[in-house]
C-alpha positions in Angstrom: 37.8 1.2 16.5 34.2 2.7 16.4 35.0 4.5 13.2 36.5 1.3 11.7 33.4 -0.7 12.7 31.0 1.9 11.2 33.0 2.5 7.9 33.5 -0.5 5.6 36.2 -0.4 3.0 35.3 -3.6 1.0 37.9 -5.7 -0.7 35.7 -6.6 -3.7 35.8 -3.2 -5.4 32.5 -1.9 -4.1 32.1 1.7 -2.9 33.0 2.3 0.8 29.9 3.0 2.8 29.3 3.9 6.4 26.3 2.2 8.1 24.2 5.4 8.1 25.0 6.1 4.5 24.0 2.5 3.5 20.7 2.8 5.4 19.9 6.2 4.0 20.4 4.9 0.5 18.4 1.7 1.3 15.5 3.8 2.6 15.5 5.9 -0.6 15.6 2.7 -2.8 12.7 1.2 -0.8 10.6 4.3 -1.3 11.4 4.2 -5.0 10.2 0.5 -5.2 13.8 -0.7 -5.9 13.6 -3.5 -3.3 16.5 -5.6 -4.5 18.9 -2.7 -4.4 17.5 -1.7 -1.0 18.0 -5.2 0.3 21.6 -5.4 -0.9 22.3 -2.1 1.0 20.7 -3.4 4.2 22.7 -6.6 3.9 25.9 -4.5 3.6 25.0 -2.5 6.7 24.3 -5.7 8.7 27.7 -7.1 7.7 29.3 -4.2 9.6 26.8 -3.8 12.4 24.7 -7.0 12.9 22.8 -5.5 15.8 21.6 -2.3 14.1 17.9 -1.9 14.9 17.3 0.4 11.9 18.8 -2.1 9.5 16.6 -4.9 10.9 13.5 -2.6 10.7 14.3 -1.8 7.1 14.7 -5.5 6.4 11.2 -6.1 7.9 9.7 -3.4 5.7 11.3 -4.9 2.6 9.8 -8.3 3.5 6.4 -6.7 3.9 6.8 -5.0 0.5 7.4 -8.5 -1.0 4.5 -9.9 1.0 6.9 -12.3 2.8 5.0 -12.3 6.0 7.0 -14.8 8.0 10.5 -13.2 7.7 8.9 -9.8 8.2 7.4 -10.9 11.5 10.8 -12.4 12.5 12.6 -9.1 11.9 9.9 -7.1 13.7 10.2 -9.5 16.7 14.0 -9.2 16.6 13.7 -5.4 16.9 11.2 -5.8 19.8 13.5 -8.2 21.5 16.1 -5.4 21.7 13.6 -2.6 22.2 10.3 -3.8 23.6 8.5 -0.5 23.0 9.8 0.2 19.5 6.8 2.0 18.0 7.5 1.2 14.3 8.0 -2.5 15.0 4.8 -2.7 17.0 3.0 -0.9 14.1 4.5 -3.2 11.5 3.3 -6.3 13.4 -0.1 -4.7 13.9 -0.5 -4.0 10.1 0.3 -7.7 9.4 -2.2 -8.8 12.0 -4.8 -6.5 10.5 -4.2 -8.0 7.0 -4.5 -11.5 8.5 -7.8 -10.4 10.2 -6.4 -11.1 13.6 -8.2 -8.2 15.2 -7.4 -9.0 18.8 -3.6 -9.1 18.2 -3.7 -6.0 16.1 -5.7 -4.1 18.8 -3.3 -5.2 21.5 -0.2 -4.2 19.5 -1.7 -0.8 18.7 -2.7 -0.1 22.3 0.8 -1.0 23.4 2.3 1.4 20.9 0.0 4.2 21.8 0.6 3.7 25.6 4.2 4.7 25.1 3.7 7.1 22.1 0.2 8.7 22.4 0.9 11.1 19.5 1.4 8.3 16.9 -1.1 9.2 14.1 -0.5 6.1 12.0 -1.2 3.8 15.0 -4.3 5.9 15.9 -5.6 5.7 12.3 -5.2 1.9 12.2 -6.9 1.5 15.6 -9.9 3.4 14.3 -10.1 0.9 11.5 -9.9 -2.0 13.9 -12.7 -0.6 16.0 -14.8 0.0 12.8 -14.2 -3.6 11.7 -15.2 -4.9 15.2 -18.5 -2.9 15.0 -19.2 -3.5 11.3 -22.2 -5.8 10.4 -21.5 -8.8 8.2 -20.6 -8.0 4.6 -23.5 -7.9 2.2 -23.9 -10.5 -0.6 -21.9 -9.4 -3.6 -23.9 -8.0 -6.5 -23.9 -9.7 -9.8 -20.6 -9.1 -11.6 -20.7 -6.5 -14.4 -19.9 -7.7 -17.9 -16.2 -6.7 -17.7 -15.6 -7.8 -21.2 -17.4 -4.6 -22.2 -14.9 -2.5 -20.2 -12.1 -1.8 -22.6 -8.7 -1.4 -20.9 -6.3 1.1 -22.4 -3.5 -0.3 -24.5 -1.0 -0.3 -21.7 -3.5 -1.5 -19.1 -2.3 -4.5 -17.1 -5.2 -5.3 -14.8 -8.5 -4.0 -13.6 -10.0 -4.7 -10.2 -13.5 -3.7 -9.3 -14.3 -4.2 -5.7 -16.0 -2.8 -2.6 -14.4 -0.9 0.3 -14.9 -3.9 2.6 -12.5 -5.9 0.3 -15.1 -7.8 -1.6 -14.3 -8.6 -5.2 -16.9 -7.7 -7.8 -15.0 -8.4 -11.0 -11.5 -8.5 -12.4 -9.9 -8.4 -15.8 -8.1 -10.6 -16.4 -9.7 -13.2 -14.2 -6.9 -14.6 -11.9 -6.8 -16.8 -8.8 -5.3 -14.0 -6.7 -7.7 -11.2 -7.7 -9.7 -11.5 -4.5 -6.5 -11.2 -2.4 -5.5 -8.1 -4.4 -8.9 -6.6 -3.9 -8.7 -7.1 -0.1 -5.2 -5.8 0.1 -6.1 -2.7 -1.9 -9.2 -2.1 0.2 -7.1 -2.3 3.4 -4.6 0.1 2.1 -7.3 2.6 1.1 -8.9 2.2 4.5 -5.7 3.2 6.3 -5.2 6.1 3.9 -8.8 7.3 4.4 -8.5 7.1 8.2 -5.2 9.1 8.1 -6.7 11.8 5.9 -9.8 12.0 8.1 -7.6 12.5 11.2 -5.7 15.3 9.3 -9.0 17.0 8.4 -8.2 16.6 4.7 -11.5 15.1 3.7 -12.4 11.8 2.2 -10.3 9.8 -0.3 -11.6 9.9 -3.9 -8.6 9.2 -6.0 -5.2 7.6 -5.3 -2.1 6.4 -7.1 -0.6 3.4 -5.5 3.0 2.7 -6.7 5.2 -0.3 -6.5 8.4 -1.4 -8.3 6.6 -2.2 -11.5 3.2 -0.7 -11.7 1.2 2.4 -10.8 -2.3 1.5 -9.7 -4.7 4.4 -10.5 -7.7 4.1 -8.2 -11.1 5.9 -7.8 -13.6 5.3 -5.0 -16.7 6.9 -3.6 -16.5 5.2 -0.2 -18.4 2.1 -1.4 -17.1 1.1 -4.8 -13.4 0.8 -5.8 -12.2 0.8 -9.4 -8.4 0.2 -9.8 -6.4 0.1 -13.0 -2.8 -1.1 -13.1 -0.6 0.7 -15.6 3.2 0.9 -16.1 4.8 3.0 -13.4 6.1 5.5 -16.1 2.5 6.4 -17.1 1.8 10.1 -17.0 -0.4 10.7 -13.9 -2.9 12.8 -15.7 -3.4 10.2 -18.4 -3.7 7.4 -15.9 -6.4 9.4 -14.0 -8.3 10.0 -17.3 -8.2 6.2 -18.0 -9.5 5.2 -14.6 -12.2 7.9 -14.8 -13.4 6.4 -18.1 -13.5 3.0 -16.6 -15.2 4.3 -13.5 -18.1 5.7 -15.6 -18.3 2.5 -17.6 -18.4 0.4 -14.4 -21.1 2.5 -12.9 -23.2 2.0 -16.0 -22.7 -1.8 -15.9 -23.7 -1.9 -12.3 -26.7 0.2 -12.9 -25.4 3.0 -10.7 -25.4 5.7 -13.3 -28.0 6.8 -15.9 -27.2 6.9 -19.6 -24.5 5.1 -21.7 -20.9 4.8 -20.4 -18.4 7.4 -21.5 -17.2 6.5 -25.0 -14.1 8.8 -25.2 -10.9 6.9 -26.1 -8.2 6.9 -23.4 -6.0 9.3 -25.5 -8.7 12.0 -25.5 -7.3 15.1 -23.8 -9.5 16.3 -20.9 -9.0 18.1 -17.6 -8.8 16.0 -14.5 -11.4 17.3 -12.0 -9.6 19.9 -9.9 -12.1 19.9 -7.0 -11.1 16.5 -5.8 -7.3 16.1 -5.1 -5.5 12.9 -5.9 -3.6 11.1 -3.1 -0.3 9.3 -4.0 0.4 6.2 -1.8 3.8 4.5 -2.2 
């Protein structure tokens, strides 16, 4: 009976999948940004085993990826209802609380996770950010926005976000209602990545490629300023980094942070990406 419960031979012509196989495939699709396919596989797994904690955890991750906070919380709480000390569920809720700027809840969830799992680097890194936020002075007044119409996006460029590492938006192209939210979310993601790199003694974060189902967001930062360029996910990484480097130079010129005129090379000009500063890929 156990084998029959864990192996589903569907009557609708779909491939027979065991619960572990379905969840392995779902995790792979999630990491590739193929969220609809991942969701379908998780749903199939739950049809066979409705109480599978891994399936509910994956469902929560997929809701987070779609920025559906309420159902994500519901799934994380479901997991904790069956395993009160589940580290990944605690971390998932803590990340949501961090994004919602609920510092106290985030802090409590992380301390709870670390109490049972002291060697949990992701929770430790996020806790460092929470403490830094609690100790940080009020954010400075944003500087005047640069003349972003002078910043030419490459032909395949979809969006440009110029912001600060505290999440403040300086400028965007095109100008949209959610640009500030995007700037804040990107800053939080880079803060988590920076803290993780610091704990691993890998040095500061200077460049990153953040991928989702549709776009690759090429990002450059110096610890204060963030310049992010959204390009199609199929963009060659070297070309994307060249494009964001060009916009970085132009942005610094517009903000008065660099001497001389901005770089004038077109985005198709071959050049070597600086080798001394590694690029971090976040997906």
